[in-house]
KOLKEBA-117440 format. One record per residue (C-alpha): residue number from 0; chain; x, y, z. Coordinates in steps of 0.1 Angstrom, whole numbers, plus 5000, padded with zeros to 4 digits. Layout:
     k   c     c1     c2     c3
   NUM   A      X      Y      Z
...
***
This chain:
     k   c     c1     c2     c3
     0   A   7190   5758   3049
     1   A   7211   5783   3030
     2   A   7243   5798   3043
     3   A   7227   5832   3042
     4   A   7198   5821   3065
     5   A   7222   5805   3090
     6   A   7243   5837   3090
     7   A   7212   5859   3096
     8   A   7200   5836   3125
     9   A   7235   5835   3140
    10   A   7235   5872   3140
    11   A   7203   5875   3160
    12   A   7205   5883   3197
    13   A   7184   5864   3222
    14   A   7171   5880   3254
    15   A   7195   5857   3274
    16   A   7224   5870   3254
    17   A   7245   5895   3274
    18   A   7247   5916   3243
    19   A   7209   5915   3238
    20   A   7184   5941   3244
    21   A   7197   5972   3262
    22   A   7189   5962   3299
    23   A   7224   5971   3311
    24   A   7216   6008   3310
    25   A   7188   6004   3335
    26   A   7211   5983   3358
    27   A   7238   6009   3355
    28   A   7214   6037   3364
    29   A   7201   6017   3394
    30   A   7236   6011   3406
    31   A   7244   6048   3403
    32   A   7212   6056   3422
    33   A   7222   6032   3450
    34   A   7257   6047   3452
    35   A   7242   6082   3453
    36   A   7219   6072   3482
    37   A   7248   6056   3500
    38   A   7269   6087   3497
    39   A   7241   6109   3508
    40   A   7242   6090   3541
    41   A   7280   6086   3544
    42   A   7289   6119   3529
    43   A   7283   6141   3559
    44   A   7303   6118   3582
    45   A   7331   6116   3556
    46   A   7332   6154   3555
    47   A   7334   6156   3593
    48   A   7363   6131   3594
    49   A   7381   6151   3567
    50   A   7374   6184   3583
    51   A   7380   6176   3620
    52   A   7406   6148   3617
    53   A   7427   6145   3586
    54   A   7430   6182   3578
    55   A   7441   6191   3614
    56   A   7466   6162   3612
    57   A   7481   6177   3581
    58   A   7482   6212   3596
    59   A   7498   6198   3628
    60   A   7525   6181   3608
    61   A   7532   6213   3589
    62   A   7533   6231   3623
    63   A   7559   6205   3636
    64   A   7583   6217   3609
    65   A   7582   6253   3622
    66   A   7591   6273   3653
    67   A   7556   6286   3657
    68   A   7543   6298   3690
    69   A   7506   6295   3680
    70   A   7504   6333   3678
    71   A   7527   6339   3649
    72   A   7532   6316   3619
    73   A   7568   6310   3627
    74   A   7596   6301   3603
    75   A   7603   6267   3588
    76   A   7630   6247   3606
    77   A   7627   6214   3587
    78   A   7631   6184   3610
    79   A   7651   6203   3636
    80   A   7623   6198   3662
    81   A   7624   6160   3657
    82   A   7662   6160   3661
    83   A   7658   6180   3694
    84   A   7637   6152   3708
    85   A   7667   6129   3711
    86   A   7684   6154   3736
    87   A   7653   6164   3756
    88   A   7654   6148   3791
    89   A   7618   6158   3799
    90   A   7606   6141   3767
    91   A   7623   6108   3777
    92   A   7610   6112   3812
    93   A   7574   6115   3799
    94   A   7579   6084   3778
    95   A   7592   6064   3808
    96   A   7562   6076   3829
    97   A   7538   6067   3801
    98   A   7553   6032   3797
    99   A   7551   6028   3835
   100   A   7514   6038   3834
   101   A   7508   6013   3806
   102   A   7526   5985   3824
   103   A   7507   5990   3856
   104   A   7473   5999   3843
   105   A   7466   5973   3816
   106   A   7473   5941   3835
   107   A   7457   5953   3868
   108   A   7426   5967   3851
   109   A   7421   5935   3830
   110   A   7425   5911   3860
   111   A   7405   5933   3883
   112   A   7377   5938   3857
   113   A   7375   5901   3850
   114   A   7374   5892   3887
   115   A   7347   5917   3894
   116   A   7327   5906   3864
   117   A   7328   5870   3875
   118   A   7314   5881   3909
   119   A   7287   5902   3893
   120   A   7277   5873   3871
   121   A   7261   5856   3900
   122   A   7223   5856   3907
   123   A   7224   5875   3939
   124   A   7200   5900   3954
   125   A   7206   5936   3944
   126   A   7230   5927   3916
   127   A   7219   5957   3895
   128   A   7229   5981   3923
   129   A   7264   5965   3926
   130   A   7269   5967   3889
   131   A   7259   6004   3889
   132   A   7284   6011   3917
   133   A   7313   5998   3897
   134   A   7302   6018   3866
   135   A   7297   6052   3883
   136   A   7334   6061   3885
   137   A   7337   6055   3847
   138   A   7308   6077   3837
   139   A   7316   6105   3862
   140   A   7336   6136   3853
   141   A   7373   6129   3854
   142   A   7380   6165   3864
   143   A   7357   6161   3895
   144   A   7373   6128   3904
   145   A   7407   6143   3901
   146   A   7398   6171   3925
   147   A   7383   6146   3949
   148   A   7413   6124   3949
   149   A   7437   6153   3953
   150   A   7418   6160   3986
   151   A   7417   6124   3996
   152   A   7455   6119   3992
   153   A   7465   6153   4004
   154   A   7496   6149   4026
   155   A   7485   6174   4053
   156   A   7447   6172   4053
   157   A   7439   6141   4033
   158   A   7415   6114   4045
   159   A   7440   6086   4039
   160   A   7467   6102   4060
   161   A   7441   6109   4087
   162   A   7433   6072   4088
   163   A   7470   6062   4088
   164   A   7478   6085   4118
   165   A   7449   6073   4138
   166   A   7461   6037   4134
   167   A   7496   6047   4144
   168   A   7512   6045   4110
   169   A   7533   6073   4095
   170   A   7517   6098   4071
   171   A   7527   6094   4035
   172   A   7535   6120   4008
   173   A   7513   6103   3981
   174   A   7509   6128   3953
   175   A   7536   6151   3967
   176   A   7562   6123   3969
   177   A   7581   6117   3937
   178   A   7586   6081   3946
   179   A   7549   6075   3952
   180   A   7531   6099   3930
   181   A   7531   6078   3898
   182   A   7518   6047   3916
   183   A   7490   6066   3933
   184   A   7479   6084   3901
   185   A   7478   6050   3883
   186   A   7457   6036   3911
   187   A   7433   6065   3908
   188   A   7432   6060   3870
   189   A   7424   6023   3875
   190   A   7396   6031   3899
   191   A   7380   6056   3874
   192   A   7383   6033   3843
   193   A   7381   5996   3852
   194   A   7343   5998   3855
   195   A   7343   5998   3817
   196   A   7362   5965   3817
   197   A   7337   5951   3841
   198   A   7308   5959   3818
   199   A   7325   5944   3787
   200   A   7337   5913   3805
   201   A   7302   5908   3821
   202   A   7286   5910   3786
   203   A   7312   5884   3773
   204   A   7305   5861   3803
   205   A   7268   5862   3797
   206   A   7274   5851   3760
   207   A   7289   5818   3771
   208   A   7262   5792   3765
   209   A   7248   5778   3797
   210   A   7247   5743   3782
   211   A   7285   5744   3780
   212   A   7289   5753   3817
   213   A   7264   5727   3827
   214   A   7282   5700   3806
   215   A   7315   5709   3823
   216   A   7299   5706   3857
   217   A   7284   5672   3848
   218   A   7318   5660   3836
   219   A   7333   5669   3870
   220   A   7351   5701   3861
   221   A   7357   5722   3891
   222   A   7356   5761   3892
   223   A   7393   5764   3883
   224   A   7392   5740   3853
   225   A   7359   5756   3841
   226   A   7376   5791   3844
   227   A   7408   5779   3827
   228   A   7393   5759   3798
   229   A   7360   5776   3792
   230   A   7359   5812   3805
   231   A   7395   5822   3796
   232   A   7393   5811   3759
   233   A   7359   5827   3756
   234   A   7371   5861   3767
   235   A   7404   5862   3749
   236   A   7392   5884   3720
   237   A   7376   5907   3745
   238   A   7408   5908   3765
   239   A   7427   5919   3735
   240   A   7402   5946   3727
   241   A   7403   5959   3763
   242   A   7441   5958   3762
   243   A   7442   5980   3731
   244   A   7415   6002   3745
   245   A   7435   6006   3777
   246   A   7467   6014   3757
   247   A   7448   6042   3740
   248   A   7435   6055   3773
   249   A   7470   6055   3788
   250   A   7484   6074   3758
   251   A   7456   6100   3761
   252   A   7460   6103   3799
   253   A   7456   6140   3807
   254   A   7426   6152   3827
   255   A   7435   6135   3860
   256   A   7470   6149   3859
   257   A   7457   6184   3852
   258   A   7435   6183   3884
   259   A   7459   6165   3907
   260   A   7497   6167   3902
   261   A   7501   6188   3870
   262   A   7529   6165   3860
   263   A   7548   6170   3893
   264   A   7564   6167   3916
   265   A   7596   6173   3896
   266   A   7581   6157   3865
   267   A   7576   6124   3883
   268   A   7541   6120   3868
   269   A   7544   6139   3835
   270   A   7531   6119   3806
   271   A   7537   6125   3769
   272   A   7503   6140   3763
   273   A   7506   6163   3792
   274   A   7540   6173   3779
   275   A   7525   6182   3746
   276   A   7499   6204   3762
   277   A   7526   6220   3784
   278   A   7548   6228   3754
   279   A   7519   6243   3734
   280   A   7499   6262   3760
   281   A   7523   6269   3788
   282   A   7557   6274   3770
   283   A   7541   6285   3736
   284   A   7565   6263   3717
   285   A   7537   6249   3695
   286   A   7560   6237   3667
   287   A   7581   6216   3691
   288   A   7549   6204   3708
   289   A   7535   6193   3674
   290   A   7567   6173   3668
   291   A   7562   6155   3701
   292   A   7526   6148   3693
   293   A   7535   6133   3660
   294   A   7561   6111   3676
   295   A   7534   6099   3700
   296   A   7511   6092   3671
   297   A   7537   6071   3653
   298   A   7546   6052   3684
   299   A   7510   6045   3694
   300   A   7501   6034   3659
   301   A   7530   6010   3658
   302   A   7522   5996   3693
   303   A   7485   5990   3683
   304   A   7494   5973   3650
   305   A   7519   5951   3668
   306   A   7494   5942   3694
   307   A   7467   5933   3669
   308   A   7491   5912   3648
   309   A   7504   5894   3679
   310   A   7468   5888   3690
   311   A   7458   5873   3657
   312   A   7488   5850   3656
   313   A   7482   5838   3691
   314   A   7445   5832   3684
   315   A   7432   5861   3705
   316   A   7412   5873   3676
   317   A   7385   5853   3660
***
């Protein structure tokens, strides 16, 4: 075979050769069509996120650098609003109250939710009714629940004080007492929200294989050892999720305050979100309120990231 023939054959392209017949064009067009179809579905949602989340966030940050009152544009003040935060006693009071709310709400709601879920995971008559009873406060209107609880805990005409006086106990200030108001409002918040924890824990408990529980019973494991070595490890990821969810709920705690204490008495129940609303829509210091809101955003983001990293390192995340 001559050298010329070998050269000509070597230069030929076979169908299996990547540089062979032009099939890449069709694959490229198909890929573009798939991407166009994907964006036709994701595009509207992306535009909504950009329009109703990211753009307002950018506008709010710009607002935090001004002395705007929401009526006029205001003048630029740089980072003066952020420097003022360090000397604002109400701001620090709202942070302390928010941290107190988090410290009370998260552990109590998690333990109570898991305990009730364990009870509702039993094959008893009318179990659907009992499950619905615990879920109703979560799905009901928070404003209506706040008005109801303001009446129940009223210091003069409230149902609770009426029961206390009938049993010979002294009436309490409850929502009108600065030393009791934060604990009472946290208890109301737990009552309205822990039903969500019950539902999530109940779903997690029902995912535990029955064979595992039966094997533990056959091996002689009692209720406590079964709970400690099977139930608790199974619900750890759910517990972390509910803890983060509860943290977000606490940082957004507003509607119950508006319909019960309005941050009082003497700012004993004011939270950072309520303070932001107060600054913007009562005092019309929107620029300063936006600075407080961005401080809340940075702090909550850091707390959530730390919680997720800690949970992953401790094995709470799968």
